[in-house]
DRENPA-3360 file (N, C-alpha, C; in nm, 2 decimals, always signed):
BEGIN
1 = MAEGRGAT = -3.07/-0.92/+0.39/-3.19/-0.86/+0.31/-3.15/-0.74/+0.27 ~ -3.20/-0.69/+0.16/-3.16/-0.55/+0.10/-3.27/-0.47/+0.13 ~ -3.22/-0.34/+0.20/-3.34/-0.25/+0.24/-3.34/-0.14/+0.15 ~ -3.46/-0.08/+0.15/-3.48/+0.02/+0.08/-3.58/+0.01/-0.04 ~ -3.62/+0.11/-0.11/-3.72/+0.10/-0.21/-3.68/+0.03/-0.32 ~ -3.78/-0.03/-0.38/-3.75/-0.13/-0.49/-3.67/-0.24/-0.49 ~ -3.67/-0.31/-0.39/-3.58/-0.41/-0.35/-3.64/-0.52/-0.41 ~ -3.61/-0.60/-0.50/-3.68/-0.70/-0.57/-3.58/-0.82/-0.55;
9 = PETERLVQ = -3.62/-0.94/-0.56/-3.54/-1.05/-0.56/-3.42/-1.06/-0.66 ~ -3.43/-1.00/-0.76/-3.32/-0.99/-0.86/-3.20/-0.91/-0.80 ~ -3.26/-0.78/-0.75/-3.15/-0.69/-0.69/-3.09/-0.74/-0.55 ~ -3.17/-0.81/-0.49/-3.12/-0.86/-0.37/-3.00/-0.97/-0.40 ~ -3.02/-1.05/-0.50/-2.93/-1.13/-0.54/-2.80/-1.08/-0.59 ~ -2.81/-0.95/-0.64/-2.69/-0.88/-0.68/-2.61/-0.84/-0.56 ~ -2.69/-0.78/-0.46/-2.64/-0.72/-0.32/-2.56/-0.84/-0.27 ~ -2.61/-0.97/-0.29/-2.52/-1.05/-0.20/-2.43/-1.13/-0.29;
17 = APLFVALT = -2.38/-1.09/-0.40/-2.31/-1.17/-0.48/-2.16/-1.17/-0.42 ~ -2.10/-1.27/-0.43/-1.98/-1.30/-0.38/-1.87/-1.19/-0.46 ~ -1.76/-1.16/-0.38/-1.67/-1.10/-0.44/-1.53/-1.21/-0.49 ~ -1.50/-1.20/-0.59/-1.41/-1.28/-0.66/-1.26/-1.21/-0.64 ~ -1.20/-1.28/-0.52/-1.10/-1.21/-0.46/-0.95/-1.22/-0.55 ~ -0.97/-1.32/-0.65/-0.83/-1.33/-0.72/-0.83/-1.22/-0.82 ~ -0.92/-1.13/-0.84/-0.91/-1.02/-0.93/-0.90/-0.88/-0.85 ~ -0.90/-0.88/-0.72/-0.88/-0.77/-0.64/-0.75/-0.79/-0.57;
25 = RPQMRAGV = -0.66/-0.90/-0.56/-0.56/-0.86/-0.48/-0.42/-0.85/-0.59 ~ -0.32/-0.82/-0.55/-0.21/-0.80/-0.63/-0.13/-0.93/-0.67 ~ -0.05/-0.94/-0.76/+0.02/-1.05/-0.80/+0.12/-1.11/-0.68 ~ +0.10/-1.21/-0.63/+0.20/-1.27/-0.54/+0.28/-1.38/-0.56 ~ +0.42/-1.37/-0.49/+0.51/-1.47/-0.50/+0.55/-1.51/-0.36 ~ +0.54/-1.64/-0.30/+0.59/-1.69/-0.20/+0.52/-1.62/-0.08 ~ +0.39/-1.58/-0.09/+0.31/-1.52/+0.01/+0.33/-1.36/+0.03 ~ +0.41/-1.29/-0.06/+0.42/-1.16/-0.06/+0.42/-1.08/-0.20;
33 = TYPFFVIN = +0.40/-0.96/-0.22/+0.38/-0.90/-0.34/+0.49/-0.91/-0.42 ~ +0.48/-0.91/-0.56/+0.59/-0.93/-0.66/+0.68/-0.80/-0.63 ~ +0.66/-0.68/-0.62/+0.75/-0.59/-0.58/+0.83/-0.58/-0.47 ~ +0.78/-0.65/-0.36/+0.86/-0.67/-0.25/+0.96/-0.78/-0.26 ~ +0.89/-0.90/-0.34/+0.99/-1.01/-0.36/+1.10/-0.96/-0.45 ~ +1.10/-0.87/-0.54/+1.23/-0.81/-0.62/+1.30/-0.75/-0.52 ~ +1.25/-0.65/-0.44/+1.32/-0.57/-0.34/+1.38/-0.66/-0.25 ~ +1.33/-0.76/-0.19/+1.40/-0.84/-0.10/+1.51/-0.93/-0.18;
41 = AVITTEAF = +1.49/-0.95/-0.29/+1.60/-1.04/-0.38/+1.70/-0.94/-0.40 ~ +1.69/-0.81/-0.43/+1.80/-0.71/-0.46/+1.89/-0.71/-0.31 ~ +1.80/-0.68/-0.22/+1.88/-0.64/-0.10/+1.95/-0.75/-0.06 ~ +1.90/-0.87/-0.06/+1.96/-0.97/-0.02/+2.11/-1.00/-0.11 ~ +2.10/-0.99/-0.25/+2.20/-0.99/-0.34/+2.30/-0.91/-0.31 ~ +2.27/-0.77/-0.28/+2.36/-0.67/-0.25/+2.43/-0.70/-0.11 ~ +2.37/-0.76/-0.02/+2.43/-0.76/+0.11/+2.53/-0.88/+0.10 ~ +2.49/-0.99/+0.01/+2.58/-1.11/-0.01/+2.71/-1.08/-0.07;
49 = LLIRSPWV = +2.68/-0.95/-0.18/+2.81/-0.93/-0.24/+2.90/-0.84/-0.15 ~ +2.84/-0.75/-0.06/+2.92/-0.69/+0.02/+2.99/-0.77/+0.15 ~ +2.90/-0.86/+0.21/+2.95/-0.94/+0.33/+3.01/-1.07/+0.30 ~ +2.96/-1.13/+0.18/+3.04/-1.26/+0.12/+3.00/-1.36/+0.22 ~ +2.89/-1.35/+0.29/+2.86/-1.48/+0.40/+2.72/-1.52/+0.36 ~ +2.70/-1.68/+0.38/+2.58/-1.73/+0.35/+2.47/-1.68/+0.46 ~ +2.50/-1.62/+0.58/+2.42/-1.59/+0.66/+2.33/-1.47/+0.63 ~ +2.36/-1.42/+0.51/+2.26/-1.32/+0.45/+2.12/-1.37/+0.43;
57 = LALALALH = +2.12/-1.50/+0.41/+2.00/-1.56/+0.38/+1.91/-1.55/+0.50 ~ +1.95/-1.55/+0.63/+1.89/-1.50/+0.74/+1.80/-1.38/+0.75 ~ +1.89/-1.27/+0.68/+1.82/-1.14/+0.65/+1.71/-1.14/+0.56 ~ +1.73/-1.24/+0.44/+1.62/-1.23/+0.36/+1.49/-1.31/+0.42 ~ +1.52/-1.41/+0.51/+1.40/-1.48/+0.56/+1.34/-1.39/+0.64 ~ +1.41/-1.31/+0.74/+1.35/-1.20/+0.83/+1.28/-1.10/+0.74 ~ +1.32/-1.06/+0.65/+1.25/-0.94/+0.56/+1.12/-1.03/+0.51 ~ +1.13/-1.13/+0.46/+1.02/-1.20/+0.41/+0.93/-1.23/+0.50;
65 = GVSVVMGR = +0.95/-1.26/+0.63/+0.85/-1.31/+0.71/+0.79/-1.18/+0.77 ~ +0.86/-1.03/+0.78/+0.79/-0.92/+0.81/+0.68/-0.89/+0.71 ~ +0.72/-0.91/+0.59/+0.62/-0.88/+0.48/+0.50/-0.96/+0.46 ~ +0.52/-1.11/+0.49/+0.42/-1.17/+0.51/+0.32/-1.13/+0.61 ~ +0.37/-1.11/+0.74/+0.28/-1.05/+0.86/+0.21/-0.93/+0.81 ~ +0.29/-0.84/+0.77/+0.22/-0.70/+0.72/+0.15/-0.71/+0.61 ~ +0.16/-0.80/+0.53/+0.09/-0.82/+0.40/-0.06/-0.90/+0.43 ~ -0.08/-0.96/+0.55/-0.21/-1.03/+0.58/-0.34/-0.90/+0.60;
73 = EEPRWIDL = -0.29/-0.80/+0.65/-0.39/-0.70/+0.67/-0.41/-0.62/+0.53 ~ -0.30/-0.57/+0.47/-0.32/-0.49/+0.34/-0.21/-0.53/+0.25 ~ -0.23/-0.61/+0.16/-0.11/-0.68/+0.08/-0.04/-0.58/-0.01 ~ -0.11/-0.45/-0.03/-0.03/-0.35/-0.10/+0.05/-0.25/-0.01 ~ +0.08/-0.30/+0.10/+0.14/-0.22/+0.19/+0.28/-0.16/+0.14 ~ +0.35/-0.24/+0.07/+0.48/-0.18/+0.01/+0.46/-0.09/-0.10 ~ +0.37/-0.11/-0.18/+0.33/-0.01/-0.30/+0.26/+0.11/-0.24 ~ +0.19/+0.11/-0.12/+0.14/+0.23/-0.05/+0.24/+0.31/-0.02;
81 = WLLRRMRC = +0.35/+0.25/+0.07/+0.46/+0.32/+0.13/+0.56/+0.39/+0.03 ~ +0.56/+0.31/-0.09/+0.67/+0.37/-0.20/+0.59/+0.48/-0.26 ~ +0.46/+0.48/-0.29/+0.40/+0.58/-0.34/+0.40/+0.71/-0.25 ~ +0.39/+0.70/-0.12/+0.38/+0.80/-0.03/+0.53/+0.85/-0.02 ~ +0.63/+0.79/-0.02/+0.76/+0.86/-0.02/+0.78/+0.93/-0.18 ~ +0.73/+0.88/-0.27/+0.77/+0.96/-0.40/+0.69/+1.07/-0.40 ~ +0.57/+1.07/-0.36/+0.46/+1.18/-0.38/+0.46/+1.29/-0.29 ~ +0.50/+1.25/-0.16/+0.50/+1.34/-0.04/+0.63/+1.32/+0.03;
89 = PRVGNFAF = +0.74/+1.37/-0.04/+0.87/+1.36/+0.03/+0.86/+1.47/+0.15 ~ +0.98/+1.46/+0.24/+0.98/+1.56/+0.36/+1.02/+1.67/+0.31 ~ +0.99/+1.79/+0.36/+1.03/+1.92/+0.32/+1.13/+1.96/+0.42 ~ +1.22/+2.08/+0.40/+1.32/+2.11/+0.49/+1.31/+2.17/+0.62 ~ +1.17/+2.18/+0.66/+1.15/+2.23/+0.79/+1.05/+2.13/+0.88 ~ +1.07/+2.01/+0.83/+1.00/+1.91/+0.90/+1.04/+1.86/+1.04 ~ +1.17/+1.89/+1.07/+1.23/+1.87/+1.20/+1.16/+1.98/+1.30 ~ +1.14/+2.10/+1.26/+1.07/+2.19/+1.33/+0.92/+2.18/+1.36;
97 = WRCNSYRP = +0.84/+2.15/+1.25/+0.69/+2.14/+1.26/+0.65/+2.01/+1.28 ~ +0.74/+1.90/+1.25/+0.70/+1.76/+1.26/+0.59/+1.72/+1.17 ~ +0.59/+1.79/+1.06/+0.50/+1.77/+0.93/+0.55/+1.83/+0.82 ~ +0.50/+1.82/+0.71/+0.55/+1.87/+0.59/+0.45/+1.99/+0.60 ~ +0.51/+2.11/+0.62/+0.46/+2.23/+0.60/+0.54/+2.34/+0.50 ~ +0.47/+2.41/+0.42/+0.54/+2.47/+0.34/+0.54/+2.63/+0.35 ~ +0.51/+2.66/+0.48/+0.55/+2.81/+0.53/+0.63/+2.80/+0.64 ~ +0.71/+2.91/+0.63/+0.84/+2.92/+0.75/+0.77/+2.93/+0.87;
% end
């Protein structure tokens, strides 16, 4: 039930409206987000070109499995991690302060 002043049957129905999840989730491929799918393909291709062994597919499956497990709670985890790396890089004195401190 909607609590508060002015709660009418119309506003109560609006408060209880279901969320259409397809519009709020990122684009997915094989259970992972599309950017991670591309990153996984690039890493696997580079590893195959360097190692020249079909065992590289095990690496791809392991990376994919980790992403599926991490993506259950927050599907955009790779996007958030990449954004943090781009916007908040580590500063020179990170080892001393164990945080990004801009004072000596």
